[in-house]
C-alpha positions as CSV (number, residue, x, y, z in Angstrom):
1,M,6.2,19.9,-6.4
2,G,6.8,16.7,-4.5
3,L,10.5,17.5,-4.3
4,L,9.7,21.0,-3.0
5,V,7.3,19.7,-0.3
6,Q,9.8,17.0,0.7
7,L,12.7,19.5,1.0
8,L,10.5,21.9,3.0
9,S,9.4,19.2,5.4
10,A,13.1,18.3,6.0
11,R,14.0,21.9,6.6
12,L,11.0,22.2,9.0
13,R,12.4,19.4,11.1
14,V,15.9,20.8,11.1
15,A,14.8,24.3,12.0
16,T,12.2,23.5,14.7
17,G,13.4,20.2,16.1
18,R,9.9,18.8,15.6
19,H,8.3,17.1,12.7
20,F,5.2,18.3,10.9
21,A,2.6,16.2,12.9
22,E,4.0,17.4,16.2
23,L,3.8,21.0,15.0
24,C,0.2,20.6,13.9
25,R,-0.8,19.0,17.2
26,G,0.9,21.8,19.2
27,G,-0.2,24.7,17.0
28,Y,-3.9,23.9,16.2
29,P,-6.9,23.2,18.4
30,D,-7.9,19.6,19.0
31,W,-10.6,19.5,16.3
32,A,-8.3,21.0,13.7
33,H,-5.3,18.7,14.2
34,R,-7.7,15.7,14.3
35,A,-9.2,16.9,11.0
36,L,-5.7,17.2,9.5
37,W,-4.9,13.7,10.7
38,L,-8.1,12.3,9.2
39,M,-7.4,14.0,5.8
40,A,-3.8,12.6,5.8
41,E,-5.2,9.1,6.5
42,V,-7.7,9.4,3.7
43,A,-5.0,10.7,1.3
44,M,-2.7,7.8,2.2
45,V,-5.4,5.2,1.7
46,S,-6.5,6.6,-1.6
47,A,-2.9,6.7,-2.8
48,D,-2.2,3.2,-1.6
49,I,-5.3,1.7,-3.3
50,Q,-3.7,2.3,-6.7
51,E,-0.6,0.4,-5.6
52,V,-2.6,-2.6,-4.4
53,I,-4.6,-2.6,-7.7
54,R,-1.4,-2.4,-9.8
55,S,0.1,-5.3,-7.9
56,A,-3.0,-7.4,-8.3
57,V,-3.0,-6.7,-12.1
58,A,0.7,-7.6,-12.3
59,I,0.1,-10.9,-10.4
60,R,-2.8,-11.7,-12.8
61,I,-0.6,-10.9,-15.9
62,L,2.3,-12.9,-14.6
63,S,0.1,-15.9,-13.8
64,H,-1.2,-15.7,-17.4
65,G,-4.8,-15.0,-16.2
66,F,-4.8,-18.0,-13.9
67,M,-5.0,-15.8,-10.7
68,P,-8.3,-13.8,-10.4
69,L,-7.9,-10.1,-9.7
70,W,-9.5,-10.4,-6.2
71,A,-6.8,-13.0,-5.3
72,G,-4.1,-10.6,-6.4
73,V,-5.6,-8.0,-4.1
74,V,-5.6,-10.4,-1.2
75,I,-2.0,-11.5,-1.8
76,T,-0.9,-7.9,-2.1
77,G,-2.7,-7.0,1.1
78,I,-1.4,-9.8,3.4
79,L,2.2,-9.9,2.1
80,V,4.4,-8.4,4.8
81,P,8.0,-7.7,3.7
82,K,10.7,-8.3,6.2
83,L,13.5,-5.7,6.2
84,S,16.6,-5.4,8.3
85,S,16.9,-2.4,10.6
86,R,19.6,-1.0,8.3
87,T,17.3,-0.8,5.2
88,I,13.9,0.1,6.8
89,R,14.6,3.9,6.7
90,Q,15.6,3.8,3.0
91,A,12.5,1.7,2.2
92,V,10.2,4.0,4.1
93,G,11.8,7.0,2.5
94,L,11.3,5.6,-1.0
95,V,7.7,4.7,-0.3
96,G,7.2,8.2,1.1
97,C,8.7,9.7,-2.1
98,V,6.5,7.7,-4.4
99,I,3.3,8.0,-2.4
100,T,3.3,11.7,-1.8
101,P,0.1,12.7,0.0
102,H,1.6,11.9,3.3
103,N,5.1,12.8,2.3
104,V,5.2,16.0,4.3
105,F,4.6,14.0,7.5
106,L,6.8,11.1,6.6
107,H,9.9,13.0,5.5
108,S,10.0,15.4,8.4
109,A,9.8,12.4,10.8
110,L,12.5,10.5,8.9
111,V,14.8,13.5,9.2
112,E,14.3,13.2,13.0
113,S,16.1,9.9,13.0
114,R,19.4,11.8,12.3
115,K,20.9,13.8,15.1
116,I,21.8,17.3,13.9
117,D,23.0,20.1,16.2
118,P,20.7,23.0,15.1
119,D,23.3,25.5,16.5
120,N,26.0,24.3,14.2
121,E,25.3,26.1,10.9
122,H,27.9,24.0,8.9
123,R,26.3,20.7,10.0
124,V,22.8,22.0,9.3
125,R,23.8,23.0,5.7
126,E,25.6,19.7,5.2
127,A,22.5,17.8,6.4
128,L,20.2,19.8,4.2
129,R,22.5,19.2,1.2
130,Y,22.4,15.4,1.8
131,Y,18.6,15.5,2.3
132,T,18.3,17.3,-1.1
133,I,20.4,14.7,-2.8
134,E,18.5,11.8,-1.2
135,S,15.1,13.3,-2.0
136,T,16.0,14.2,-5.6
137,V,17.3,10.7,-6.4
138,A,14.3,9.0,-4.8
139,L,11.9,11.2,-6.8
140,V,13.7,11.3,-10.1
141,A,14.2,7.5,-10.4
142,P,10.5,6.6,-10.3
143,F,9.7,9.6,-12.5
144,M,12.1,8.4,-15.2
145,I,10.7,4.9,-15.1
146,N,7.1,6.2,-15.4
147,L,8.2,8.5,-18.3
148,F,9.8,5.6,-20.2
149,V,6.8,3.3,-19.7
150,T,4.4,6.0,-20.8
151,T,6.5,6.8,-23.9
152,V,6.6,3.1,-25.0
153,F,2.9,2.8,-24.6
154,A,2.2,6.1,-26.4
155,K,4.5,5.0,-29.3
156,G,2.9,1.6,-29.4
157,F,-0.8,2.7,-29.4
158,Y,-0.9,6.1,-31.0
159,G,-2.9,6.0,-34.2
160,T,-3.9,2.3,-34.0
161,K,-7.4,1.0,-34.1
162,E,-6.7,-1.2,-31.1
163,A,-6.0,1.8,-28.9
164,G,-9.6,2.0,-27.8
165,S,-9.7,-1.6,-26.7
166,I,-6.4,-1.8,-24.8
167,G,-6.5,-2.5,-21.1
168,L,-4.0,-3.4,-18.5
169,E,-4.4,-7.1,-19.1
170,N,-3.9,-7.1,-22.9
171,A,-1.5,-4.2,-23.3
172,G,1.6,-6.3,-22.8
173,H,0.5,-8.8,-25.3
174,F,-0.2,-6.1,-27.9
175,L,3.2,-4.5,-27.4
176,Q,4.9,-7.9,-27.6
177,E,3.2,-8.5,-31.0
178,K,4.1,-5.0,-32.2
179,F,7.7,-4.6,-31.0
180,G,8.7,-8.3,-30.5
181,G,9.3,-10.4,-27.4
182,E,13.0,-9.3,-26.9
183,F,11.8,-5.9,-25.8
184,F,9.4,-7.3,-23.1
185,P,11.2,-10.2,-21.4
186,I,8.9,-9.9,-18.3
187,L,6.1,-11.4,-20.5
188,Y,8.0,-14.7,-20.6
189,I,8.1,-15.1,-16.8
């Protein structure tokens, strides 16, 4: 579904010359487009919270429990990555693919950065083909990683008595004991 929404938002920009937020602002009354904006903001914040918590847990695990969880949240929240102008669009596109609630706004605006003559049917089709490839790769890669991680955890914990007591902080240690350290080199960092 995320891929479909992303492709439709790219087509929307190519067909209308405006991105989704501009169309909402122009097509709805003031109260409605403000409500849509507020709902999109809430969706983005709720999607981003899980990323902050995951990063904080990862920092705690990598510091072998030395770093408290709240400190990991602070580090994750104040760290500002520096990207060159060449890579910023790809990074924003990847973030937009992974965090999908606001993807419809993000991707239709990213498409805007590329100049396409809407009257040239060949160029429009070519652009849509490249948007499809770009979106598919950006969504399939994280899906496969999540699938593999979930599979390893399911294989490791299914039918064990420890399954009820496993949490994010001790799951890596349990898997290391079960499968051996060579499968989980990140635990040695």
